[in-house]
MARVOKE-529681 format. One record per residue (C-alpha): residue number from 1; x, y, z. Coordinates in nm, 2 decimals. Layout:
<rs>
(r NUM, (X, Y, Z));
...
</rs>
This chain:
<rs>
(r 1, (8.44, 6.77, 7.53));
(r 2, (8.22, 6.79, 7.84));
(r 3, (7.96, 6.56, 7.70));
(r 4, (8.19, 6.28, 7.61));
(r 5, (8.52, 6.31, 7.79));
(r 6, (8.54, 6.55, 8.09));
(r 7, (8.18, 6.49, 8.19));
(r 8, (8.22, 6.12, 8.25));
(r 9, (8.56, 6.19, 8.41));
(r 10, (8.38, 6.42, 8.66));
(r 11, (8.11, 6.17, 8.72));
(r 12, (7.83, 6.39, 8.59));
(r 13, (7.49, 6.23, 8.60));
(r 14, (7.36, 6.06, 8.28));
(r 15, (7.09, 6.32, 8.22));
(r 16, (7.34, 6.60, 8.26));
(r 17, (7.56, 6.44, 8.00));
(r 18, (7.26, 6.42, 7.76));
(r 19, (7.20, 6.79, 7.81));
(r 20, (7.56, 6.88, 7.74));
(r 21, (7.56, 6.67, 7.43));
(r 22, (7.25, 6.86, 7.31));
(r 23, (7.42, 7.19, 7.38));
(r 24, (7.28, 7.44, 7.12));
(r 25, (7.57, 7.58, 6.91));
(r 26, (7.43, 7.92, 6.82));
(r 27, (7.30, 8.02, 7.17));
(r 28, (7.59, 7.84, 7.34));
(r 29, (7.86, 8.02, 7.14));
(r 30, (7.71, 8.35, 7.23));
(r 31, (7.70, 8.25, 7.60));
(r 32, (8.06, 8.13, 7.58));
(r 33, (8.17, 8.46, 7.42));
(r 34, (8.02, 8.66, 7.70));
(r 35, (8.17, 8.43, 7.96));
(r 36, (8.51, 8.46, 7.80));
(r 37, (8.49, 8.84, 7.81));
(r 38, (8.38, 8.85, 8.17));
(r 39, (8.59, 8.57, 8.32));
(r 40, (8.86, 8.46, 8.08));
(r 41, (8.99, 8.12, 7.99));
(r 42, (8.97, 7.96, 8.34));
(r 43, (8.60, 8.05, 8.36));
(r 44, (8.47, 7.99, 8.01));
(r 45, (8.59, 7.63, 8.00));
(r 46, (8.34, 7.53, 8.28));
(r 47, (8.04, 7.32, 8.16));
(r 48, (7.78, 7.56, 8.31));
(r 49, (7.74, 7.89, 8.49));
(r 50, (8.06, 8.01, 8.32));
(r 51, (8.20, 8.33, 8.49));
(r 52, (7.89, 8.35, 8.69));
(r 53, (7.67, 8.41, 8.38));
(r 54, (7.34, 8.24, 8.47));
(r 55, (7.06, 8.17, 8.22));
(r 56, (6.84, 7.96, 8.46));
(r 57, (6.52, 8.11, 8.60));
(r 58, (6.51, 8.37, 8.32));
(r 59, (6.29, 8.38, 8.01));
(r 60, (6.39, 8.35, 7.65));
(r 61, (6.76, 8.40, 7.59));
(r 62, (6.81, 8.64, 7.88));
(r 63, (7.10, 8.58, 8.13));
(r 64, (7.19, 8.73, 8.47));
(r 65, (7.54, 8.88, 8.48));
(r 66, (7.76, 8.83, 8.79));
(r 67, (7.81, 9.11, 9.04));
(r 68, (8.12, 9.30, 8.93));
(r 69, (8.20, 9.40, 9.29));
(r 70, (8.02, 9.17, 9.54));
(r 71, (8.21, 9.32, 9.83));
(r 72, (8.08, 9.67, 9.75));
(r 73, (7.73, 9.54, 9.71));
(r 74, (7.74, 9.36, 10.04));
(r 75, (7.87, 9.68, 10.21));
(r 76, (7.59, 9.89, 10.07));
(r 77, (7.33, 9.64, 10.17));
(r 78, (7.46, 9.62, 10.52));
(r 79, (7.47, 10.00, 10.55));
(r 80, (7.11, 10.03, 10.43));
(r 81, (6.99, 9.77, 10.67));
(r 82, (7.17, 9.95, 10.95));
(r 83, (7.02, 10.29, 10.85));
(r 84, (6.66, 10.17, 10.80));
(r 85, (6.63, 9.91, 11.08));
(r 86, (6.90, 10.01, 11.32));
(r 87, (7.05, 9.67, 11.34));
(r 88, (7.39, 9.52, 11.26));
(r 89, (7.39, 9.22, 11.04));
(r 90, (7.66, 9.02, 10.86));
(r 91, (7.59, 9.01, 10.49));
(r 92, (7.71, 8.72, 10.28));
(r 93, (7.67, 8.72, 9.91));
(r 94, (7.70, 8.36, 9.77));
(r 95, (7.67, 8.17, 9.45));
(r 96, (7.55, 7.81, 9.40));
(r 97, (7.86, 7.74, 9.20));
(r 98, (8.05, 7.48, 9.40));
(r 99, (8.39, 7.52, 9.56));
(r 100, (8.56, 7.20, 9.68));
(r 101, (8.70, 7.16, 10.03));
(r 102, (8.98, 6.91, 10.09));
(r 103, (8.84, 6.68, 10.36));
(r 104, (9.17, 6.65, 10.54));
(r 105, (9.33, 6.99, 10.52));
(r 106, (9.02, 7.21, 10.50));
(r 107, (9.18, 7.40, 10.20));
(r 108, (8.94, 7.49, 9.92));
(r 109, (8.97, 7.49, 9.55));
(r 110, (8.73, 7.74, 9.39));
(r 111, (8.60, 7.78, 9.04));
(r 112, (8.48, 8.14, 9.12));
(r 113, (8.68, 8.40, 9.31));
(r 114, (8.57, 8.35, 9.67));
(r 115, (8.57, 8.54, 10.00));
(r 116, (8.70, 8.22, 10.17));
(r 117, (9.05, 8.29, 10.31));
(r 118, (9.21, 7.94, 10.28));
(r 119, (9.13, 7.89, 9.91));
(r 120, (9.29, 7.87, 9.57));
(r 121, (9.11, 8.00, 9.26));
(r 122, (9.16, 7.75, 8.97));
(r 123, (8.85, 7.81, 8.75));
(r 124, (8.73, 7.50, 8.56));
(r 125, (9.03, 7.30, 8.70));
(r 126, (8.88, 7.32, 9.05));
(r 127, (8.56, 7.18, 8.91));
(r 128, (8.74, 6.89, 8.74));
(r 129, (8.96, 6.81, 9.04));
(r 130, (8.68, 6.84, 9.30));
(r 131, (8.44, 6.62, 9.11));
(r 132, (8.69, 6.37, 8.99));
(r 133, (8.83, 6.31, 9.34));
(r 134, (8.50, 6.33, 9.53));
(r 135, (8.63, 6.10, 9.80));
(r 136, (8.88, 6.37, 9.90));
(r 137, (8.68, 6.68, 9.83));
(r 138, (8.35, 6.80, 9.96));
(r 139, (8.14, 7.05, 9.76));
(r 140, (7.99, 7.37, 9.91));
(r 141, (7.82, 7.68, 9.77));
(r 142, (8.07, 7.96, 9.72));
(r 143, (8.07, 8.28, 9.94));
(r 144, (8.16, 8.57, 9.72));
(r 145, (8.17, 8.85, 9.98));
(r 146, (8.13, 8.88, 10.36));
(r 147, (8.08, 9.21, 10.54));
(r 148, (8.02, 9.24, 10.91));
(r 149, (8.11, 9.00, 11.19));
(r 150, (8.38, 8.77, 11.05));
(r 151, (8.28, 8.40, 11.06));
(r 152, (8.53, 8.12, 11.08));
(r 153, (8.56, 7.92, 10.76));
(r 154, (8.35, 7.62, 10.86));
(r 155, (8.07, 7.84, 11.00));
(r 156, (8.07, 8.05, 10.68));
(r 157, (8.06, 7.75, 10.45));
(r 158, (7.79, 7.58, 10.66));
(r 159, (7.56, 7.88, 10.65));
(r 160, (7.63, 7.94, 10.28));
(r 161, (7.55, 7.59, 10.19));
(r 162, (7.24, 7.58, 10.41));
(r 163, (7.12, 7.91, 10.26));
(r 164, (7.17, 7.77, 9.91));
(r 165, (6.96, 7.46, 9.99));
(r 166, (6.69, 7.67, 10.15));
(r 167, (6.67, 7.90, 9.85));
(r 168, (6.63, 7.61, 9.62));
(r 169, (6.68, 7.62, 9.24));
(r 170, (6.35, 7.79, 9.14));
(r 171, (6.24, 7.66, 8.80));
(r 172, (6.55, 7.46, 8.75));
(r 173, (6.93, 7.45, 8.81));
(r 174, (7.00, 7.48, 8.44));
(r 175, (6.82, 7.61, 8.13));
(r 176, (6.77, 7.25, 8.02));
(r 177, (6.60, 7.15, 8.35));
(r 178, (6.39, 7.47, 8.33));
(r 179, (6.27, 7.40, 7.98));
(r 180, (6.20, 7.04, 8.06));
(r 181, (5.99, 7.14, 8.36));
(r 182, (5.77, 7.37, 8.14));
(r 183, (5.78, 7.13, 7.84));
(r 184, (5.90, 7.40, 7.60));
(r 185, (6.21, 7.48, 7.40));
(r 186, (6.52, 7.64, 7.56));
(r 187, (6.42, 7.99, 7.45));
(r 188, (6.05, 7.95, 7.50));
(r 189, (6.03, 8.00, 7.88));
(r 190, (5.82, 8.31, 7.97));
(r 191, (5.79, 8.54, 8.26));
(r 192, (5.44, 8.40, 8.31));
(r 193, (5.57, 8.05, 8.35));
(r 194, (5.84, 8.17, 8.59));
(r 195, (5.59, 8.36, 8.80));
(r 196, (5.43, 8.04, 8.89));
(r 197, (5.74, 7.92, 9.07));
(r 198, (5.83, 8.02, 9.43));
(r 199, (6.16, 8.21, 9.44));
(r 200, (6.36, 8.28, 9.75));
(r 201, (6.65, 8.52, 9.68));
(r 202, (6.76, 8.57, 10.04));
(r 203, (6.78, 8.38, 10.37));
(r 204, (6.81, 8.53, 10.72));
(r 205, (6.98, 8.35, 11.00));
(r 206, (6.94, 8.46, 11.36));
(r 207, (7.17, 8.34, 11.63));
(r 208, (7.01, 8.19, 11.94));
</rs>
């Protein structure tokens, strides 16, 4: 469906459509089953990173599961930084999955549950609407949890998007891109290959 109907509708790039059309059935079905269990129907129907299950930058057929409670993780991290360093920081946990901000109203449609206040969670429907009507919606990385000083929506989105760009995509944004980079099969990427790539899991912003 995504390779032939929804993908072109959402204006996905030609090479992305090729990857979707070559989606491996055996591995893909297992991935979809896991995503359905974790995120339900609205999540599993996304073309990639369904329910936050991410297979990029991992070897073989391993996947990274989403944080089950991002807010609690952010609170614990902030508490440990305060205890060890004696400083107060605002901790933002984000995901490269895009949410879509309506350019006129500033209201967001999200494909993941977000910490953004003025937002509506629609799962894969947010992805379709945001990409199909790109003139009316702007994509941003998704803040999943915020603990500490509360940031206004535009500051939060700006910092989240900037952090996402600074972190980069490591060995690739998708398993297809990663395998292509190393010139191996989808399940043939190794830790040794990945260790050759610079990885930046966190970004620190300091106000002037």
